[in-house]
N, C-alpha and C positions, 0 to 999 in steps of 0.2 A: 230285129234281132231275135233269134230263136235260142232257147236254153234247153240243154239236155243233161241228163244225169246218167251217163254211160259208165261202163267199166273204164273210168278215166285213164287208168294206167295204160291200157291197150290203145285207146284212142290217141293218147299223147305220144306213144312210141311210134306210131305211123305218120304223125304230122310234124313233130318237132325233132330237132337234132340234139336237144338237151336231154341229159339222163337225170330224171327225178324219181326218187323212190316214193311211191304212194302206198298208203295203207288202206286196205279195203274197208276198214271201220270208219274212215274219215268221211265227212260230208263233202264230196267232190262233185263238181259240175263243169260243163263247158258251154260257153256262149258262142254262137256262130253268127257272124255278121257279114253280109255280102256287101262289098265295097264296089265302087265304079271300076272301070277298066279291067274287068275279069279278075278281080282280086277278092279274096275271102280272108276274114280275120277270125282266129280262134282265141278265146280268152279262157284259160283254165283257172278255176277258182276252188279254194277250200274255204267253206262257209262264205264269207263275203270278201275274203282276201284274195287278190289276184296272185297266182303262183307263176304263170308263164303266159306270154302273148305271142302268137305266131301269125304272120300275114304271108299268104302264098298267092301266087298267080295261078290261074287255071284256064282251061279250055273246055268249052261245052262239047260233049260228044253226042253222037246221033241218038244214043239210047237214053238221053236225059241225065247222064252222070257228068259231073265236073271232074276232069282229069287234073289233079293238082300238080303244080310245078315242082314238086320234090322228087320226081322220078329220076332214076339214074341207070346208066349202063357202064359196066367196067369190064375191060378185057385183060386177060392174063396170057402172056406169050402170044402166039399166033393162033387164033381160034380155028379149030378143026384140023390143024396141022400138028401143032404141039401147044396146047393151051386150052383156054375156055373163056366163058363169059358169065357175067352175073348181072342181073337186071331186076328192078323193082319199080312198081308204080302204085299210086294210091288214088282212088276215085271216091267221090261222095255224091249223094243225091238225096232227094226227099221221097219218102214212102207215101202211099195214099193216106195213111193215118197221121201225117205231119211228123212222122218219125224220121230219123236220120239214118241213112244207109252208108256204111263205110266199107269199101272193098279194097283189099290189098293183095296184089299179085307179086310173087317172087319166083325167080328161076335162076338156077346155077347149073351150067353144063359144060362139058369139055370133050376133047377127043385127041387121039394120037394117030396121025396119018389116016384120017377119016374114020378110024374105028372109035365109035362113040363109047365113052365109059360112063359110069354112074354119075348122076347129077341129082339135084334136089330142086323141087319146085312146089309151090302151093298157091292156092287162090282162096282167100277167106273173106267172109263178109259178116258184118255185125249190123244189127238193127237196134237203134237206141230210141227210147221213148222220150217224147218232148215233155218238159215240165210245164204244167198249166199254171 
């Protein structure tokens, strides 16, 4: 089990479906535990009290990152004819200093009769230091 003290509110937002308001002044941490059968468990704590527990399945990618099972793709209308799509995925991995890397990618795009209109997308990564 590895324990990290990240910007827990951001980390929680990308892993859990629950909406919890965190205060930056609170002593927050997350414990990461790898379970069998490609599953990973996240335990979010405030001091020693558990706030939320999330267990996700995952698939190891070639770059050494674990693609979490909370990815989604949603279509609106008929994509590229009259509509669009929205997708998101979250990956985690270990850094060389035993830190935790969290990568979240999001894309939203659409078109009307193959004329592509504005969309939105981002790919962000966080590095969280391990608590010794």
